N, C-alpha and C positions, 0 to 999 in steps of 0.2 A: 440602479447599480448593475454594471456588467460584472458578473462573477466569473473570475479567471484564477481561482485558487482551489480547483478541484483535487490537487495533490494533497491538500491538507484535509479537506472533506468535500464530499460531493453536494452540490446545490444547484437547482432544486432537486427534490426527490420524486420518484415515480408516482404517478397518479394512483390513489387508492391506498398507498402505504400507511399514511397517517390515520385513515379511516379504520384500517384493520387493527392498528394498535389501540385506537380510542375505543373500538368495539370491545376488545378484550378488557380494557380497564373499567368500562362502564357497565358491561352486561354480564361477564362471566369471569371475573378476576379471581380465580383460585390458585393455590400454591401447587405447582406440579410435583407429583411423587410424594406429596406430604399428607395425603388423605385419600379416601375412597369415594368422596362425595362427587356429585355431578360436575361442579365447577372445577374442582382439582383435576378431574379426569379430562375434561374438555381442554383445559390449558395444556395438560400433558400431551394430549393428542396434537394440539396445535404446534407445540415445540417439536414433537416427533416429525410432524409433516414438514416443518422448516428444514430439520436435519436431513430428511429424505430429499427435499428438493436440492439442497447443497451437495448431497452425495451424487445426484444425477449431474449437477452443474460441473463438478470436479472429477467426474468419471471414476468413482470408487464404488465397490460392491457392498461394503458394510458401513452403514451410516454411524454406527457406534464408534467408528474411528474418528469422528469429528467431535472435537472438544470446543464448547463454546467458552469464550473468554470475554472480557470487557473491552479489549482492544488488541492490535498487533503487539504491542509492548509486552503485555501479559503473556501472550502466546509465545513470543520469542524467549522471554525469561523462562517459561515452563519448559520449552524445548532444550534450551542450553543448560539450565541448572538442574533439570530433571533427568539429564542423561550423562553429564560429564562425571567421570570418576577421577579420584585422586591419581595423579601421575599422567593423566591425558594430556595430549597436545592438540590444539585447535588451530585451524587455518582459516583465515578470513581475508577480506579484501580492503583496500583503502577507500572504497566508495560506500562503505556501510553506514548505516544510521546508528546514532547512539544507543538505540534500543537493542542493537546487537552488541556493540562494542562494550557498553557499560556492564551488562551481565556477564559477558565473557571475562572481563577483567576481574569482576566480583567472584567468579568461579574459582579463582586461584589456580587454574590450569596454565600450563605453558601455552603461549600462542604466537603465531606468526601472521603478520599483516602483509599481504602481497600487494605491492605497488601496482596501480593501474596506469594505462596511458593517459596523456593529458585530456583526451576526450572521454575519459571515464571507462574505456573498454579494458577488457581483461584478456590476457594470454593464458589459456589453461595449462600450457606447458610450465608456466612459472609456478602455478599451484602444485603440479605433479612433482616438480623438483623439490618443493618444500616439505613433502611428506616424510615423516619419520616412522620409526617402528612403533612408537607410542601415539601416533596420530589417530584420534578417535572420531573426530568431527570436522567437517568442513561446512562453513556457514557463508552463504553468498546471497546477495539481493538479486532478485530477478530483473528488476529494473531500478536504476538510481532514482532517488527522490530529488536529486539536484539537477542532473542533466537529462534524466529519462533514459539514459544508455541501457540497452538490453544486454544482460550478461549471458555467457555461454553456459547456462546452468545444466543443460543436457549433456554436454561434453564433460562437465565436472562430474555428473552423475555416473557416466560411464567409467571414469577414472576411479570413483569411489567403489563401484561395484567390483572392479578388477582387484582393488587393493583391500576390500573388506572394510571399508570406512563408511560411517553414516554421513549423509548430506542433509543439511537444513537450508531450505530456500525461504527467503523473506519476500513474500509476494505482495507487499503492501502497495506497490505501484503498478502491479501487473494483474492481479485478480480483477476480473471484470473488463479489462482492456485487452488481454491476450488470451487465446485458448490455453487451458492448463489442465493436464491430467495429473492429479496429485500423486498417483502411485508411481510416477516416474521418479519420485524422490522418497527419501525416508521420512522427512517431516517437511510440512509446508505451513507457514504462519502468515496470517493476514488480518486486516481490519475489515469490519463489515461496512464501514461508513464511507469508504472511498470509492473505488471502481465498482464495487458491488452495490452502491447506491442506497445501502441500508441506513439505519439510524445510528447516531453516536452511541457509544457504550456497548458496541458489538464487535467481536473479533472471533477468530477460530484458528485452532491448531488441528491439522490433519496428520495422523501418524499412520505409517504403513505396518509397523509391528508393534502391537500393544505392549509386549513384555519389555520394550526398551525404554519405557518412560516411568518415572516416579512422580507422584503428586508433590507439589510444594506447599499446598494449603490443605488443612485438615478440618473436618467439622461434619455436620450432618450430611448424609447422602440420600436419606429416605429409605435406605436398606440396612439390614443387620444392625439395627439400633442398639441391641444389647451388648454388642462388642465395643470395647474401649479402643482397641487397635483398629485403625481405618481399613476397610476392605479395599482391595485394589481391583475395581471393576470399571470397565469402559461403557459409557463416559462418566458415569455418576461420581466416581471417586476423584475425578479431576474438575468437577463442577460443584465442589462443596458449598453448601448454603443454598439460598434461594437464587435461581437464575434470573437474568433479565428477560423474562418471558415476553413482555410486549415488544422489547427490542429484537428478540429472536423471531417473533412473528412478523415484525416489519421487515427484517432481513430476508426471510423466506419469500415474502411477497416481491421485494425488490429483485432477488435472484431469478425468480420466475419471470418477472418483466423482462429482464435481459435475455433470458433463454427464448422467450416468445419473439423477440426482435432479431436475435442472432448476434453472438459476439463478434463473428467475422465482419458483419455489416456495420456494427458499432466501431470496430477498429478502423475500417476503411473511411468512415465518416470522420473520425477524429484525426486520422492521418492526412486527410484532405485539408483540414483546417490548419494543422501545424505545418504542413508543407508551404502553404500560401504564406503563413506568418513568418516563418523562418527565412524564406527566400527574400522577403522584403527587408527583414532586419539585417540580413548579411550583405544587402546592397547599401546600407546606411554607413558612411565612413566613420561617423562618431560612435557607432555601436558595435560592441564585441559580443559575439555569440559563443557560448560554450557547449561542448558536447559534440556528438557526431554530426558531420555535415550531410550525411545520407540520412534522410528523415525516417526510413524504415528500420534504421538501427537503434531506434528509441521509441518510447511510448510518448504520449501527448504532453510533453514538458519542454519548455524553452527557458534556458537560463542566459541572462545577458547583463551587460553594464553599459551605461551611457558614459563615455569619457567626459570628465569635467564635473560629474555629479556623482554623489554616493548612492549606493543602492537604496538606502533607506529614503533619501530625498526623492529619488524617482518614484518609488512606491507611494510616497506621501503625495506627490503631484498627481499621480494617476488616480488616487483615491479622492483627494480633496477638490481638485479642479475639473476632473474628467469622469468621475464616477466609475472607475475601474478598479476592482479589488484584486490584488496580487500579493505575493509574499517576498519580502526582501531579507537579506542577512545571510545566515549560515545554516538554516534549515535543519538544525539538530544533527548536523553531519560535518563537523569541522574538518576532519582529515580529508573528506571528499573535496572540500574547497582547497585544501592545500594541493591535492592531486591535480585539479584543473587550473590552478594558478590564481585563485581568488582568496587566499588566506588572509590577506590584509583589507580586503574590500567587501567580501560576500558578493551576492549577485541578486538581481531581481529574477523571480520565477513566475512565469506565465504558465498556467495549466488549464486549458479548456476542458470541457466535459461533454457528455452526450447531448445536452440541452443548449450548448453554445452555438450561436449561428455564424455563418460566414461573415455577414455584415458586422456583427460585434467584433470579430477578429480583425477585420479590415479597419474598423474604427480604432481599435487598440494600436495597430501598426502605424496609422496616421498620427495618432497622438504621440507615440514614441518618436516618430520622425520629427514632430514639431518640438518636443523636449530636447532632442539631440541637436537640432538646429539652433535653439536658443542657447544651449550650453556651449556651442562652438562660436557664438557671437554673431551668427548669421540670422537675420530676421526671416522667419518663414513666410513664404508667399503662397504656398499651396493651400488650397481650400480644405477646411477641416469639416467633415460631414457631420450631419445632425446625429446626436446620440441614438443608436439603433435600439430596437426593442424586439422581443419576441423569440420564440424557439422554433427551430425547423426539423429537428429529429423527432420522429414519432414511432 
């Protein structure tokens, strides 16, 4: 199987990550912060080490400002529902994932959704015009999960600083792919299992100002146990209950793996793959590609449709007949599809990763050419290469 669904979760994982997690579970599985014995202390130290690695990764000076969650959705819910006050107005964009839009609506706050261009790009001036006296938060994805479009989050952050407004960045598709200094923003939410290459069940929220956030979940924190009212301490009060210690340990290992190889080098490698792939698809008359035509205006995601076939049919053909894993449909981002013109059809999404090879991307392009030719009623005559194998990035 050629795996091209890394925007959903990365696969395979870095060498040594599973062994790190297994070692904890088999040899020293204590509950961190819940006892003074050696196993508990060793687990707590391993969790602390991962927090420190991620602080270095995202260029922040205080690791306690990193809150571990089970995924980006929990981090976004905490950031939105933990900061919005009654009477607040929130601004977001039409390219957001439902993990932004649904908690925003659930918050009961007033909100404005700024329409993006058809390629998914955003004009910061449109956001600035929508600011009201009671605007308290601007939420924007760093890169679209549908088209990969990179959003002008740093320009939005400048606007927010001038206006005294908080900004929350959803880094679900950028963390691990693009350099990111978290302190450029008030809050940054992300999963651990996508570009950061960590295990499922991990995520994080990084906050710039501790006092700006309130917990959403209450319980044991391992501190001040005689108190019935929960203490507000970072990060313990926002990680109530037992944390996913093996997952966090694995995430720390994966983040260290990325830092050792260099995120800039990883980005250049992935952009080389996506440029080659996009150029070929855009030259196929029966294929429509969505999102920016300039490949450096996006991360490693390509959304497309084959005329005459549904997105689900194309994805099924790729999987069943050619051994290629992609995702079709609406990608939990319905209004993003309305923005790019695929509200009625959805789209096929191809998302290579750090372990994807050039030959695998070439094979996928050739297969799509063959499917497109068949859909147009023209019998393909081009040679279809042998299914490639192996990984080239080390």
